[in-house]
C-alpha positions in Angstrom: 108.4 43.0 148.6 104.7 42.2 149.5 104.5 40.0 152.9 102.3 36.7 152.7 98.6 37.7 152.4 97.9 34.9 155.7 94.2 36.5 156.0 91.6 35.0 154.7 90.2 36.6 151.8 86.8 37.4 149.8 86.3 39.8 146.7 82.5 40.6 146.0 83.1 41.3 141.6 80.4 43.9 140.9 78.8 42.9 137.4 74.4 43.9 137.8 75.0 46.2 134.6 72.2 45.8 131.9 75.0 47.3 129.9 72.0 49.5 127.6 74.7 52.1 127.7 76.7 49.7 125.9 74.0 49.6 123.2 74.7 46.5 122.1 71.7 43.6 123.3 74.3 41.5 125.4 75.0 42.6 128.5 79.0 44.1 128.2 80.0 41.3 131.2 79.5 38.4 128.9 81.0 40.7 125.9 84.0 38.5 124.2 87.2 39.3 124.9 90.0 37.3 123.7 87.2 34.1 123.6 86.5 34.7 127.1 83.4 36.3 127.9 84.7 39.8 129.7 83.4 38.6 132.9 85.3 35.5 133.2 88.3 37.0 132.5 88.2 39.2 136.0 87.5 36.5 138.1 90.3 34.4 136.4 92.8 37.2 137.8 91.5 37.2 141.5 91.9 32.9 141.6 96.0 33.7 139.8 96.6 37.1 142.7 95.7 34.7 145.8 95.6 31.3 146.6 91.8 30.4 148.4 90.3 33.5 147.5 86.8 34.1 147.9 85.3 35.3 144.8 81.9 36.2 144.6 79.9 37.3 141.3 76.7 39.9 141.8 74.9 39.6 138.3 71.2 40.7 137.8 68.4 37.7 139.2 67.6 37.3 135.1 71.1 36.6 134.4 72.4 34.3 136.8 71.4 31.2 134.0 73.3 33.0 131.1 76.5 33.1 132.6 75.9 29.3 134.5 75.1 28.9 130.3 78.4 30.2 129.6 80.3 29.0 132.5 79.4 25.5 131.2 80.1 26.6 127.4 83.7 27.2 127.5 84.5 24.5 130.9 84.6 27.5 133.3 85.0 25.9 136.6 86.8 28.5 139.0 84.9 28.1 142.1 82.6 31.4 142.6 79.4 32.0 144.6 76.6 33.8 143.3 74.7 36.9 144.2 71.8 38.9 143.4 72.1 42.8 141.9 70.1 45.6 143.2 69.0 48.5 141.8 72.1 50.4 143.1 75.4 49.5 142.6 75.0 49.9 146.9 72.8 47.4 147.0 75.0 44.8 144.7 77.8 44.5 147.1 75.5 44.4 150.3 74.2 41.6 149.0 77.2 40.5 147.8 79.5 41.3 150.5 76.9 38.5 153.3 78.8 35.6 151.0 82.2 36.5 151.9 80.7 37.8 155.5 83.6 35.5 157.4 86.4 36.7 155.3 89.2 38.9 157.4 90.1 40.9 154.0 87.8 41.6 151.7 87.8 43.8 148.2 85.1 44.9 145.4 86.0 44.7 142.1 84.1 46.0 138.6 83.3 43.0 136.3 83.7 44.4 133.3 87.6 45.7 134.6 89.5 42.1 133.4 92.7 43.4 132.9 94.0 44.2 136.4 97.3 42.9 137.2 97.9 39.9 139.4 100.3 42.2 141.0 97.7 45.3 141.6 95.4 42.3 143.4 98.2 41.5 145.9 99.2 44.7 146.5 95.7 45.9 147.1 95.1 43.2 149.7 98.6 43.4 151.3 98.0 46.7 151.9 94.3 46.6 153.4 95.8 43.6 155.5 98.9 46.1 157.6 96.0 49.8 157.5 93.1 48.3 157.2 91.8 49.8 153.5 93.3 50.0 149.8 92.3 51.9 147.5 94.5 52.3 143.5 94.4 55.5 141.8 95.9 56.7 138.7 97.1 60.7 139.3 94.8 62.7 136.6 97.5 63.9 134.0 95.4 65.6 131.8 94.4 69.7 132.1 91.3 70.2 134.3 88.6 73.4 134.2 85.3 73.8 136.1 82.1 75.2 135.1 80.3 75.0 131.8 81.1 75.9 128.6 80.1 79.5 129.0 81.0 80.2 132.4 84.4 78.2 134.0 87.7 78.6 135.3 90.7 75.8 135.5 91.2 73.8 138.4 94.4 72.4 139.8 95.1 69.1 139.1 98.2 67.9 141.5 95.9 66.6 144.2 93.4 64.6 141.7 92.9 61.1 140.9 91.4 58.2 138.9 89.3 56.3 141.3 89.7 51.5 139.9 89.4 48.9 141.8 89.8 46.5 143.7 88.7 48.5 146.9 90.1 46.4 149.0 88.8 46.8 153.5 89.1 45.0 157.1 86.1 43.1 157.0 85.0 44.6 159.9 85.3 48.0 158.3 83.1 47.5 155.4 80.9 45.4 157.3 79.7 48.1 159.5 79.8 50.8 155.9 77.2 49.1 154.4 74.7 49.1 157.2 74.2 52.8 156.7 71.8 53.4 154.8 71.7 54.1 151.3 73.1 57.9 149.8 73.9 59.4 146.8 77.2 60.5 147.5 78.1 57.3 148.2 79.8 56.5 144.0 82.2 54.2 144.9 83.6 51.5 148.3 85.5 54.3 149.6 83.0 56.7 150.4 80.6 54.6 151.8 83.4 53.5 154.3 84.9 56.8 154.4 81.5 58.1 155.7 82.1 56.4 159.4 85.3 58.3 159.3 88.0 55.1 158.6 91.0 56.7 156.3 91.3 55.8 153.5 95.0 54.0 152.0 95.6 54.9 148.5 99.1 52.6 145.8 99.7 53.4 142.5 97.1 51.8 140.1 98.1 50.7 136.9 97.1 52.2 133.6 95.9 49.1 132.1 93.3 48.4 134.4 90.7 49.8 132.4 86.7 49.9 133.5 84.6 48.9 129.9 82.4 51.4 129.1 82.4 51.5 125.3 83.1 49.6 122.7 86.6 51.3 121.6 86.6 49.9 125.3 86.7 45.9 124.3 89.5 47.2 121.9 91.6 49.1 123.7 91.5 45.5 126.3 92.2 43.3 123.8 95.6 45.6 123.4 96.5 45.6 126.0 95.8 42.0 126.7 98.4 40.6 124.4 101.1 42.7 126.5 100.9 41.3 129.4 102.5 39.0 130.7 100.4 38.5 134.3 
């Protein structure tokens, strides 16, 4: 049983990609998934999960007007702020954090993970409130090999996980972490926070919490969406 989240909470939803790798003229966060743009599903999940959560959407500057027009078109009125994306995800998150700096518990979510279950959102924020951090993960089930096509060796998958979002932290941890200079080793928010020596707590993620990175993912998302109850 989750305890009630009493801390002031905020979420930075990062959707600053251009969508070039997706192979469409429309950025993937704006592609339609069951009558709504993908990004609207993501925003809606957090609004439903935690009452009065402060939501910040990070978009490239040239897509701010596109998003505003989409919100008007779909009568999308969930309160949120806009921030401008940077040259790296690190800078996009940093820009978004400015808008939720007064929150006690802050999460970061990929804008193109539109199916994150509300139960998982609550669990991540609750765990971070108690332990300082929470990152959802899925155990690796495939066999793994390391190397190249000519020289390779098997890897033990027992302690390996696929990392998801939202990644949630105490305000003091994540704000201090993003004062660091950018490093290529910063692949996600946990790696930024961990650089300062803070412990990363893991929790079980959800298979349907997929990140839409290719056209087939959009079809899979529609399938999962048709089966979800939350």
